[in-house]
C-alpha positions as CSV (number, residue, x, y, z in Angstrom):
1,X,17.3,-55.7,-84.1
2,X,15.9,-54.2,-87.3
3,X,12.7,-52.3,-88.2
4,X,10.4,-52.8,-91.1
5,X,12.1,-50.0,-93.1
6,X,15.5,-51.5,-93.1
7,X,14.9,-53.4,-96.4
8,X,12.0,-54.1,-98.6
9,X,12.7,-56.2,-101.7
10,X,9.6,-54.9,-103.5
11,X,10.5,-51.3,-103.2
12,X,13.0,-49.7,-105.7
13,X,14.4,-47.6,-102.8
14,X,16.0,-50.8,-101.5
15,X,16.3,-53.0,-104.7
16,X,16.5,-51.9,-108.3
17,X,15.4,-52.8,-110.9
18,X,12.1,-54.0,-109.5
19,X,11.2,-57.7,-109.4
20,X,12.6,-60.3,-111.8
21,X,15.4,-59.3,-114.1
22,X,16.9,-60.5,-117.4
23,X,20.3,-62.2,-117.2
24,X,23.1,-59.7,-117.5
25,X,21.4,-57.2,-115.3
26,X,23.3,-55.5,-112.5
27,X,21.1,-55.3,-109.5
28,X,21.5,-52.6,-106.8
29,X,20.7,-53.3,-103.2
30,X,20.4,-50.7,-100.4
31,X,20.1,-51.5,-96.7
32,X,18.8,-48.6,-94.5
33,X,19.2,-49.4,-90.8
34,X,18.5,-46.8,-88.2
35,X,21.7,-45.0,-87.2
36,X,20.9,-45.7,-83.6
37,X,21.2,-49.4,-84.3
38,X,25.0,-49.0,-84.5
39,X,25.7,-51.1,-87.6
40,X,28.9,-50.2,-89.4
41,X,29.0,-52.8,-92.1
42,X,26.6,-54.6,-94.4
43,X,27.1,-57.7,-96.6
44,X,25.1,-59.4,-99.4
45,X,25.3,-63.2,-99.7
46,X,23.8,-64.5,-103.0
47,X,23.2,-68.2,-103.7
48,X,22.9,-69.1,-107.4
49,X,20.7,-72.1,-107.1
50,X,20.9,-73.4,-110.7
51,X,24.7,-73.1,-110.7
52,X,25.3,-75.7,-108.0
53,X,24.3,-73.3,-105.2
54,X,27.4,-71.2,-106.0
55,X,27.5,-68.5,-103.4
56,X,29.1,-65.1,-103.7
57,X,29.4,-62.4,-101.1
58,X,29.5,-58.6,-101.7
59,X,30.3,-55.9,-99.2
60,X,27.7,-53.1,-99.4
61,X,29.8,-50.0,-98.6
62,X,28.4,-47.2,-96.5
63,X,27.0,-44.6,-99.0
64,X,25.6,-41.9,-96.8
65,X,22.8,-40.8,-94.6
66,X,19.1,-40.4,-95.1
67,X,17.8,-38.6,-92.1
68,X,18.2,-40.9,-89.2
69,X,19.2,-43.9,-91.3
70,X,22.6,-45.1,-92.5
71,X,22.7,-46.2,-96.2
72,X,24.7,-49.3,-97.3
73,X,24.6,-49.9,-101.1
74,X,26.2,-52.3,-103.5
75,X,25.5,-54.3,-106.7
76,X,25.3,-57.8,-107.9
77,X,26.0,-58.7,-111.5
78,X,23.8,-61.6,-112.7
79,X,26.1,-62.2,-115.7
80,X,24.9,-65.0,-118.0
81,X,23.1,-66.8,-115.2
82,X,19.4,-67.9,-115.6
83,X,17.6,-69.2,-112.6
84,X,16.7,-68.3,-109.0
85,X,19.1,-66.3,-106.8
86,X,18.5,-66.6,-103.0
87,X,20.1,-63.7,-101.1
88,X,20.5,-62.6,-97.5
89,X,21.6,-59.3,-96.1
90,X,23.8,-59.2,-93.0
91,X,24.6,-56.2,-90.9
92,X,27.4,-56.0,-88.4
93,X,28.3,-53.7,-85.6
94,X,31.7,-52.8,-84.1
95,X,30.6,-54.5,-80.9
96,X,30.1,-57.8,-82.7
97,X,26.3,-57.6,-83.0
98,X,24.8,-58.9,-86.2
99,X,21.4,-58.9,-87.8
100,X,20.4,-60.9,-90.9
101,X,17.5,-60.4,-93.3
102,X,16.3,-62.9,-95.8
103,X,16.4,-65.2,-97.7
104,X,14.8,-63.3,-100.5
105,X,14.1,-64.5,-104.0
106,X,15.5,-62.9,-107.2
107,X,14.3,-64.4,-110.4
108,X,16.8,-64.1,-113.3
109,X,15.4,-65.0,-116.7
110,X,16.5,-65.2,-120.3
111,X,15.3,-62.0,-121.8
112,X,16.7,-62.5,-125.3
113,X,13.3,-63.2,-126.8
114,X,10.3,-60.9,-127.2
115,X,7.2,-62.6,-126.1
116,X,4.0,-62.0,-128.1
117,X,1.8,-59.6,-126.1
118,X,-1.6,-60.4,-127.7
119,X,-2.7,-63.2,-125.4
120,X,-2.4,-61.3,-122.1
121,X,-4.0,-58.1,-123.5
122,X,-7.3,-59.5,-124.6
123,X,-10.2,-61.6,-123.1
124,X,-10.1,-65.4,-123.4
125,X,-13.0,-67.8,-123.3
126,X,-12.6,-71.4,-122.3
127,X,-14.8,-73.9,-124.1
128,X,-15.5,-77.5,-123.1
129,X,-16.4,-78.6,-126.6
130,X,-19.0,-81.3,-125.9
131,X,-21.1,-79.0,-123.8
132,X,-21.0,-75.6,-125.6
133,X,-23.3,-75.8,-128.6
134,X,-24.7,-78.6,-130.7
135,X,-26.6,-78.3,-134.0
136,X,-27.9,-81.8,-134.2
137,X,-28.0,-85.0,-132.1
138,X,-25.1,-87.1,-133.4
139,X,-25.0,-90.8,-134.1
140,X,-22.1,-92.3,-132.1
141,X,-22.1,-95.5,-134.2
142,X,-18.6,-96.5,-135.1
143,X,-17.0,-93.9,-132.8
144,X,-14.3,-95.1,-130.3
145,X,-15.3,-95.5,-126.7
146,X,-18.7,-97.1,-126.7
147,X,-20.4,-93.7,-126.4
148,X,-23.9,-92.8,-125.4
149,X,-25.5,-89.5,-126.5
150,X,-28.0,-87.6,-124.4
151,X,-31.0,-86.7,-126.5
152,X,-32.0,-83.8,-124.2
153,X,-29.5,-81.0,-124.2
154,X,-30.3,-80.0,-120.6
155,X,-30.1,-83.5,-119.1
156,X,-27.8,-84.1,-116.2
157,X,-24.4,-85.6,-117.1
158,X,-23.7,-89.1,-115.8
159,X,-22.2,-88.8,-112.3
160,X,-22.8,-92.2,-110.7
161,X,-20.4,-95.2,-111.0
162,X,-21.4,-98.0,-113.3
163,X,-21.8,-101.7,-112.3
164,X,-18.0,-102.0,-112.2
165,X,-17.8,-99.0,-109.8
166,X,-16.3,-96.7,-112.5
167,X,-17.3,-93.3,-113.8
168,X,-16.4,-93.7,-117.4
169,X,-17.3,-90.3,-118.9
170,X,-18.7,-92.0,-122.0
171,X,-21.9,-89.9,-122.1
172,X,-21.8,-87.2,-124.7
173,X,-24.1,-84.3,-125.5
174,X,-22.8,-83.6,-129.0
175,X,-21.4,-80.1,-128.9
176,X,-19.5,-79.5,-132.2
177,X,-17.1,-77.1,-133.9
178,X,-19.9,-76.1,-136.2
179,X,-21.9,-75.2,-133.1
180,X,-19.0,-73.0,-131.9
181,X,-18.7,-71.4,-135.3
182,X,-22.4,-70.5,-135.2
183,X,-21.8,-68.7,-131.9
184,X,-18.6,-66.8,-132.9
185,X,-20.6,-63.5,-133.2
186,X,-21.9,-64.1,-129.7
187,X,-18.3,-64.6,-128.4
188,X,-17.0,-61.5,-130.2
189,X,-19.9,-59.6,-128.7
190,X,-18.6,-60.6,-125.3
191,X,-15.3,-59.0,-126.2
192,X,-13.5,-62.4,-126.6
193,X,-10.2,-62.2,-128.5
194,X,-8.9,-65.7,-127.7
195,X,-10.9,-69.0,-127.7
196,X,-9.2,-71.7,-125.6
197,X,-10.5,-75.1,-126.4
198,X,-10.3,-78.1,-124.0
199,X,-9.1,-81.1,-126.1
200,X,-10.7,-81.5,-129.5
201,X,-8.8,-84.6,-130.8
202,X,-10.4,-88.0,-131.0
203,X,-10.8,-89.7,-127.6
204,X,-13.1,-92.2,-126.0
205,X,-14.2,-89.9,-123.1
206,X,-16.3,-86.8,-123.2
207,X,-13.5,-84.7,-121.7
208,X,-11.0,-86.0,-124.3
209,X,-8.1,-85.6,-121.9
210,X,-7.1,-89.1,-122.9
211,X,-6.2,-88.7,-126.5
212,X,-7.0,-91.5,-128.9
213,X,-5.5,-90.0,-132.0
214,X,-3.7,-86.6,-132.1
215,X,-4.0,-86.5,-135.9
216,X,-7.8,-86.5,-136.0
217,X,-10.5,-84.1,-134.8
218,X,-13.0,-86.1,-132.8
219,X,-15.7,-87.0,-135.3
220,X,-18.5,-85.9,-133.0
221,X,-16.9,-82.5,-133.1
222,X,-16.4,-82.4,-136.8
223,X,-13.5,-82.7,-139.2
224,X,-10.2,-81.0,-139.9
225,X,-11.9,-79.0,-142.5
226,X,-14.4,-77.8,-139.9
227,X,-11.5,-76.8,-137.7
228,X,-9.8,-74.9,-140.4
229,X,-13.0,-73.1,-141.3
230,X,-13.6,-72.2,-137.6
231,X,-10.1,-70.8,-137.3
232,X,-10.6,-68.7,-140.5
233,X,-13.9,-67.4,-139.3
234,X,-12.5,-66.6,-135.9
235,X,-9.5,-64.8,-137.4
236,X,-11.8,-62.8,-139.6
237,X,-13.6,-61.6,-136.5
238,X,-10.3,-60.7,-134.8
239,X,-10.1,-63.8,-132.5
240,X,-7.4,-66.3,-132.1
241,X,-7.6,-70.0,-131.2
242,X,-5.5,-71.8,-128.5
243,X,-5.6,-75.6,-128.3
244,X,-5.2,-77.9,-125.3
245,X,-2.0,-80.1,-125.7
246,X,-2.3,-83.2,-123.6
247,X,1.1,-84.7,-124.1
248,X,1.8,-86.3,-120.7
249,X,-0.5,-89.3,-121.2
250,X,-2.8,-90.8,-123.9
251,X,-5.9,-92.9,-123.6
252,X,-6.1,-96.6,-122.8
253,X,-8.3,-96.7,-125.8
254,X,-6.0,-95.1,-128.4
255,X,-4.1,-96.0,-131.5
256,X,-0.9,-95.7,-129.5
257,X,-1.7,-97.9,-126.5
258,X,-4.8,-99.8,-127.6
259,X,-5.3,-101.5,-124.3
260,X,-8.5,-103.3,-125.1
261,X,-7.6,-103.9,-128.8
262,X,-10.7,-102.0,-129.9
263,X,-9.0,-99.1,-131.6
264,X,-9.3,-99.3,-135.4
265,X,-5.6,-99.1,-136.3
266,X,-3.6,-101.3,-138.6
267,X,-0.5,-100.7,-136.5
268,X,-0.5,-102.5,-133.2
269,X,-0.6,-100.5,-130.0
270,X,1.9,-100.8,-127.2
271,X,-0.3,-103.0,-125.2
272,X,-1.0,-105.3,-128.2
273,X,2.6,-106.1,-129.3
274,X,6.0,-105.7,-127.8
275,X,7.1,-105.0,-131.4
276,X,4.7,-102.0,-131.6
277,X,6.4,-98.8,-132.8
278,X,4.7,-97.2,-129.8
279,X,6.1,-99.7,-127.2
280,X,8.8,-97.4,-125.9
281,X,6.4,-94.5,-125.5
282,X,5.1,-96.2,-122.3
283,X,6.7,-97.8,-119.3
284,X,5.5,-101.3,-118.4
285,X,6.5,-102.9,-115.1
286,X,4.9,-106.0,-116.4
287,X,3.8,-106.0,-120.0
288,X,1.0,-105.7,-121.0
289,X,-1.2,-105.1,-117.9
290,X,1.0,-103.2,-115.5
291,X,2.2,-99.7,-116.6
292,X,2.7,-96.2,-115.4
293,X,-0.4,-94.0,-115.7
294,X,-1.4,-90.5,-114.8
295,X,-2.2,-90.3,-111.1
296,X,-2.7,-94.1,-111.2
297,X,-5.8,-93.8,-113.4
298,X,-5.5,-96.9,-115.7
299,X,-7.4,-95.3,-118.5
300,X,-4.7,-92.6,-118.9
301,X,-1.4,-94.4,-119.6
302,X,1.6,-92.1,-118.9
303,X,3.9,-91.4,-121.8
304,X,7.8,-91.3,-121.7
305,X,8.3,-87.7,-123.0
306,X,12.0,-88.3,-123.4
307,X,11.5,-91.1,-126.0
308,X,13.0,-89.7,-129.2
309,X,10.3,-91.1,-131.5
310,X,7.6,-89.6,-129.3
311,X,9.3,-86.2,-129.3
312,X,9.6,-86.3,-133.0
313,X,6.0,-87.3,-133.4
314,X,4.6,-84.6,-131.1
315,X,7.2,-81.8,-131.6
316,X,10.2,-82.0,-133.8
317,X,9.0,-83.6,-137.0
318,X,8.2,-81.4,-139.9
319,X,4.6,-82.5,-139.7
320,X,4.6,-83.0,-135.9
321,X,1.3,-82.6,-134.0
322,X,2.4,-79.2,-132.5
323,X,3.3,-77.9,-136.0
324,X,0.5,-79.4,-138.1
325,X,-2.4,-77.9,-136.0
326,X,-0.7,-74.5,-135.9
327,X,-0.6,-74.7,-139.7
328,X,-4.2,-75.7,-139.7
329,X,-5.1,-72.4,-138.0
330,X,-4.3,-72.6,-134.3
331,X,-2.5,-69.7,-132.7
332,X,-1.0,-71.4,-129.7
333,X,-1.0,-74.3,-127.2
334,X,-2.0,-74.6,-123.6
335,X,0.1,-77.5,-122.1
336,X,-1.9,-79.7,-119.8
337,X,-0.1,-80.6,-116.5
338,X,2.9,-78.6,-117.7
339,X,4.8,-79.3,-114.5
340,X,4.7,-83.0,-115.3
341,X,6.4,-82.5,-118.6
342,X,10.2,-82.4,-118.6
343,X,11.7,-78.9,-119.1
344,X,13.4,-80.1,-122.3
345,X,10.1,-81.2,-123.7
346,X,8.4,-77.8,-122.9
347,X,11.4,-76.0,-124.4
348,X,11.1,-78.0,-127.6
349,X,7.4,-77.2,-127.8
350,X,8.2,-73.5,-127.4
351,X,10.8,-73.7,-130.2
352,X,8.4,-75.6,-132.5
353,X,5.7,-73.0,-131.9
354,X,7.9,-70.1,-132.6
355,X,9.4,-71.7,-135.7
356,X,6.0,-72.5,-137.1
357,X,4.0,-69.4,-136.0
358,X,6.4,-66.7,-134.7
359,X,3.5,-65.0,-132.8
360,X,2.2,-68.2,-131.4
361,X,2.1,-68.7,-127.6
362,X,2.6,-71.5,-125.1
363,X,0.6,-71.3,-121.9
364,X,1.3,-73.9,-119.1
365,X,-1.0,-75.4,-116.5
366,X,0.6,-74.8,-113.2
367,X,-1.4,-74.4,-110.0
368,X,1.3,-72.7,-107.8
369,X,3.7,-69.9,-108.1
370,X,5.4,-70.9,-111.4
371,X,8.7,-69.2,-110.5
372,X,9.3,-71.5,-107.5
373,X,7.6,-74.7,-108.7
374,X,9.3,-78.0,-107.9
375,X,8.1,-81.1,-109.6
376,X,9.7,-84.5,-109.1
377,X,12.5,-82.9,-107.1
378,X,13.5,-80.5,-109.8
379,X,13.0,-76.7,-109.8
380,X,11.1,-76.0,-113.0
381,X,12.0,-73.4,-115.7
382,X,8.5,-72.6,-116.7
383,X,8.8,-68.8,-116.9
384,X,12.6,-68.3,-117.2
385,X,12.3,-67.8,-120.9
386,X,12.1,-70.2,-123.8
387,X,9.5,-72.4,-122.1
388,X,6.0,-71.1,-121.2
389,X,5.0,-67.6,-122.2
390,X,2.4,-67.5,-119.4
391,X,0.8,-69.8,-116.9
392,X,-2.7,-70.5,-115.7
393,X,-2.9,-68.1,-112.7
394,X,-4.5,-70.3,-110.0
395,X,-2.7,-68.2,-107.3
396,X,-4.8,-65.2,-108.5
397,X,-7.9,-67.3,-108.4
398,X,-7.3,-68.5,-104.9
399,X,-6.5,-65.0,-103.6
400,X,-9.4,-63.4,-105.3
401,X,-11.9,-66.0,-104.0
402,X,-10.5,-65.7,-100.5
403,X,-11.1,-61.9,-100.8
404,X,-14.6,-62.3,-102.3
405,X,-15.6,-64.6,-99.5
406,X,-14.7,-62.2,-96.8
407,X,-10.9,-62.2,-96.6
408,X,-8.8,-59.1,-96.1
409,X,-7.9,-57.1,-99.2
410,X,-4.4,-56.7,-97.9
411,X,-3.8,-60.4,-98.2
412,X,-4.8,-60.3,-101.8
413,X,-2.5,-57.3,-102.5
414,X,0.4,-58.8,-100.7
415,X,0.1,-62.2,-102.4
416,X,-0.3,-60.7,-105.9
417,X,2.6,-58.3,-105.3
418,X,4.8,-61.3,-104.3
419,X,3.8,-63.0,-107.5
420,X,4.5,-59.8,-109.5
421,X,8.0,-59.5,-108.0
422,X,8.7,-63.2,-108.6
423,X,7.5,-63.3,-112.3
424,X,9.2,-61.8,-115.3
425,X,7.0,-59.1,-116.7
426,X,6.1,-61.1,-119.8
427,X,4.8,-64.0,-117.6
428,X,2.8,-61.8,-115.2
429,X,1.2,-60.0,-118.2
430,X,0.6,-63.2,-120.2
431,X,-1.0,-65.1,-117.4
432,X,-4.4,-66.9,-118.0
433,X,-6.5,-65.4,-115.2
434,X,-9.7,-67.2,-114.4
435,X,-12.2,-67.5,-111.6
436,X,-13.3,-71.0,-112.8
437,X,-12.2,-73.7,-115.1
438,X,-13.2,-77.3,-116.1
439,X,-11.3,-78.4,-113.0
440,X,-13.0,-76.2,-110.4
441,X,-16.4,-75.7,-108.9
442,X,-18.5,-73.2,-110.8
443,X,-17.6,-69.8,-109.5
444,X,-21.3,-68.7,-109.1
445,X,-22.0,-71.8,-106.9
446,X,-18.8,-71.3,-104.9
447,X,-19.6,-67.7,-104.1
448,X,-23.3,-68.2,-103.5
449,X,-22.9,-71.2,-101.3
450,X,-19.7,-70.0,-99.7
451,X,-17.9,-73.3,-100.1
452,X,-17.6,-76.3,-102.4
453,X,-19.9,-78.3,-100.0
454,X,-17.5,-81.3,-100.1
455,X,-19.2,-82.8,-97.0
456,X,-22.4,-83.4,-98.8
457,X,-23.1,-86.5,-100.9
458,X,-22.5,-86.6,-104.6
459,X,-26.2,-87.2,-105.1
460,X,-26.9,-84.0,-103.1
461,X,-24.4,-82.0,-105.1
462,X,-26.0,-83.2,-108.4
463,X,-29.5,-82.2,-107.4
464,X,-28.8,-79.1,-105.4
465,X,-29.7,-75.7,-106.8
466,X,-29.1,-72.4,-104.9
467,X,-32.0,-70.6,-103.3
468,X,-32.9,-67.2,-104.8
469,X,-31.0,-65.5,-101.9
470,X,-27.9,-67.6,-102.5
471,X,-28.0,-67.1,-106.2
472,X,-28.3,-63.3,-105.8
473,X,-25.4,-63.2,-103.3
474,X,-23.3,-65.3,-105.7
475,X,-24.2,-63.1,-108.6
476,X,-23.3,-59.9,-106.8
477,X,-19.9,-61.3,-105.7
478,X,-19.3,-62.7,-109.2
479,X,-19.9,-59.3,-110.7
480,X,-17.3,-57.9,-108.3
481,X,-14.8,-60.7,-109.0
482,X,-15.3,-60.4,-112.8
483,X,-14.6,-56.7,-112.7
484,X,-11.4,-57.2,-110.8
485,X,-10.4,-60.0,-113.1
486,X,-11.0,-57.9,-116.2
487,X,-9.0,-55.0,-114.7
488,X,-6.0,-57.1,-113.6
489,X,-2.9,-57.6,-115.7
490,X,-3.1,-60.9,-117.7
491,X,-5.8,-62.3,-119.8
492,X,-9.2,-62.4,-118.1
493,X,-10.5,-65.9,-119.0
494,X,-14.2,-66.8,-118.8
495,X,-15.2,-70.4,-118.4
496,X,-18.1,-71.0,-120.8
497,X,-21.4,-70.3,-119.2
498,X,-20.1,-68.4,-116.2
499,X,-21.3,-65.2,-117.9
500,X,-24.8,-66.9,-118.3
501,X,-25.2,-67.8,-114.7
502,X,-24.4,-71.5,-114.8
503,X,-24.4,-73.4,-111.5
504,X,-22.5,-76.6,-110.5
505,X,-20.1,-78.2,-108.1
506,X,-17.1,-80.3,-109.2
507,X,-16.8,-82.5,-112.4
508,X,-19.2,-83.3,-114.0
509,X,-21.5,-80.7,-112.5
510,X,-19.2,-77.9,-113.6
511,X,-19.5,-79.3,-117.2
512,X,-23.2,-79.0,-117.8
513,X,-24.5,-77.8,-121.2
514,X,-24.7,-74.1,-122.0
515,X,-28.2,-72.8,-121.2
516,X,-29.0,-71.2,-124.6
517,X,-32.1,-69.1,-124.3
518,X,-32.1,-69.3,-120.5
519,X,-29.1,-67.1,-119.7
520,X,-29.0,-64.7,-116.8
521,X,-29.1,-61.6,-119.1
522,X,-28.0,-59.2,-116.3
523,X,-24.8,-61.2,-115.9
524,X,-24.2,-61.5,-119.6
525,X,-24.6,-57.8,-120.0
526,X,-22.1,-57.2,-117.2
527,X,-19.5,-59.5,-118.8
528,X,-20.2,-57.8,-122.2
529,X,-19.6,-54.4,-120.7
530,X,-16.4,-55.6,-119.1
531,X,-15.2,-57.1,-122.4
532,X,-15.8,-53.8,-124.2
533,X,-13.8,-52.0,-121.5
534,X,-11.0,-54.4,-121.8
535,X,-11.0,-54.2,-125.6
536,X,-11.0,-50.4,-125.8
537,X,-9.0,-49.2,-122.8
538,X,-5.2,-49.5,-123.4
539,X,-4.6,-49.0,-119.7
540,X,-6.5,-52.2,-119.0
541,X,-4.6,-54.1,-121.7
542,X,-1.0,-53.0,-121.0
543,X,-0.9,-50.7,-118.0
544,X,1.1,-51.1,-114.9
545,X,-0.7,-51.7,-111.6
546,X,-0.6,-49.6,-108.4
547,X,-2.7,-50.3,-105.4
548,X,-4.8,-47.4,-104.0
549,X,-6.5,-49.2,-101.2
550,X,-6.2,-52.7,-99.7
551,X,-7.7,-53.0,-96.3
552,X,-10.6,-55.0,-94.9
553,X,-13.4,-55.3,-97.5
554,X,-12.1,-52.6,-99.8
555,X,-9.7,-53.2,-102.7
556,X,-8.7,-50.7,-105.3
557,X,-5.9,-50.5,-107.8
558,X,-5.0,-48.2,-110.7
559,X,-3.9,-49.3,-114.2
560,X,-2.0,-46.6,-116.2
561,X,-0.7,-46.6,-119.8
562,X,0.6,-43.6,-121.7
563,X,-1.5,-41.0,-119.9
564,X,-4.7,-43.1,-119.6
565,X,-5.7,-44.3,-116.1
566,X,-8.5,-46.7,-115.0
567,X,-9.2,-47.3,-111.4
568,X,-10.9,-50.6,-110.3
569,X,-12.5,-50.4,-106.8
570,X,-14.4,-53.1,-104.9
571,X,-16.3,-53.6,-101.7
572,X,-17.2,-57.1,-100.7
573,X,-18.6,-56.2,-97.3
574,X,-22.1,-56.0,-96.0
575,X,-22.0,-52.3,-95.4
576,X,-21.3,-49.3,-97.7
577,X,-17.7,-48.1,-97.9
578,X,-16.1,-44.9,-99.2
579,X,-13.0,-44.5,-101.4
580,X,-11.2,-41.2,-101.5
581,X,-10.7,-39.7,-105.0
582,X,-8.1,-37.2,-106.2
583,X,-10.5,-35.9,-108.9
584,X,-14.1,-36.4,-110.2
585,X,-14.5,-39.7,-112.1
586,X,-17.0,-41.6,-114.1
587,X,-17.9,-45.3,-113.8
588,X,-17.3,-46.9,-117.2
589,X,-20.0,-49.5,-116.7
590,X,-22.9,-47.4,-115.4
591,X,-22.0,-43.9,-116.4
592,X,-22.4,-42.6,-112.8
593,X,-20.4,-39.6,-111.7
594,X,-18.4,-39.6,-108.5
595,X,-18.6,-37.7,-106.2
596,X,-22.3,-37.5,-106.7
597,X,-23.7,-34.0,-107.3
598,X,-24.0,-32.1,-104.0
599,X,-21.6,-34.4,-102.1
600,X,-19.4,-32.8,-99.5
601,X,-16.3,-35.0,-100.0
602,X,-14.2,-36.1,-103.0
603,X,-15.0,-39.7,-102.7
604,X,-16.8,-42.6,-104.3
605,X,-19.4,-44.5,-102.3
606,X,-19.2,-48.3,-102.7
607,X,-22.4,-50.1,-101.8
608,X,-22.2,-53.6,-100.3
609,X,-20.9,-56.3,-102.7
610,X,-20.2,-53.8,-105.5
611,X,-17.4,-52.6,-107.8
612,X,-16.6,-49.7,-110.0
613,X,-14.4,-49.1,-113.0
614,X,-13.5,-45.4,-112.9
615,X,-11.9,-43.0,-115.3
616,X,-11.1,-39.3,-114.7
617,X,-14.1,-37.3,-115.6
618,X,-12.4,-35.3,-118.3
619,X,-11.5,-38.5,-120.2
620,X,-13.5,-38.7,-123.4
621,X,-14.2,-42.4,-124.0
């Protein structure tokens, strides 16, 4: 038998260096069984998964005593290997007894390239372009897709099936790039440093995740010149622009597939002619009406990302889609459904981005732990270097929401520490951290209601608005969650309108129009203060993370960078809690001093559903 202190892969006492390591690193392992256990020998068995499961064994020689514990230590040289190593530790006694620990994960990545740090340091803001800001009601005449435009900005998006039983997403509100440009000062005032756009290329549907023409800005959004101007203005204000790259599928109504023949292109689409230059981009089981599509949705024909002409068009060509929009002003790409793109394709995107804009970034959409993700039977290389610089951090979102809704802070800490140990530092610190996105229930609604209410009818979810009590509870928890998000390593990403108090369940209710003039000003002020803290505190931008408390309703962690320390502390419970302090501190957001004057203990009092961002009192900021 062994005890909990025999081996801990997250503690440098037992394994060093900490966490993931670049290839070529020699890793030291130490096993510390109680001397009374009678173990006389220890062995390490390491399985190099990406090298045909090659397994090596190393004896860990006895290296001394530490009190009542034997120490067995040895090393493993990772050489030029890149991939996951799965290792076990076996202890043996002279009497034949054995004990085995593991398997444990060791991530070995290619550390030869320096990853740009700007994305993970600053605040990001996700914009669903049709719903953010419009300057005039557009005329959809001549635009692809048979569009309808809402005249009222605050009307409800279409959510019921049409006469054919389909929800076609052909209703538009007319948000535009010029509208975004008008609100750049607002975004900068929030502390935003990166604008992440959902797709902006021409497409028949309001979400534009089915691309009609990668070479053209959707005319309802504006023109290429409008895009260039927006990027220039954003850059002048110290902001960058990241585009959504939807390269796994196109639209049924597109210049490439042209399934209904309505797309105005002189070159026939793949569904129009078997001689089409786009024919091999798609896989037909029976041409022209049976073909592979994304998740079986006929309006989104799946693309063969290994087709040479497709790769040239999207990535490799001198004027490829990836390159031309970087030259037009974009600073990086977010890859839609990155785990459904071949590793070679993602690697090629990464190369094209670095060649075109050396400080450009590639962020991947992955919903799980990106280090262990398996898609189509293949372990993915997302964050092993030369692929994605960071991923959408849905594991953080899940853990944070569980905590906010009453979960144990220890589970949040343990889950995030596993992620930190599994991820290369660049990936952990370049993660896109969000509480809500265009694919999730509005965070205010989720926290206020306590669930996504999936058991209710779609009609109910369309019409439902929270009671004042539910709204207040949601707002208090959102303020707590936002503080933790802005204090955590990685880019805190705000889904448009969350800072304004927008409600809504799933798509399309999470994609309503921004309530200009009707914002929740208390929430907006809170997000603005958090943005300022993130902009001005190096510890929040680059600092390491150490947990101070993680039990029950109380979660606290410290970020430290070059002598500066910021402590984030939260209480999601219904009763006040106290957090011991080592020295007096000031809350950045309210200016309050802790401990309060006259207090008998060196502690901070955390009211129910509240959070603090503390700096040592002597810090002049």
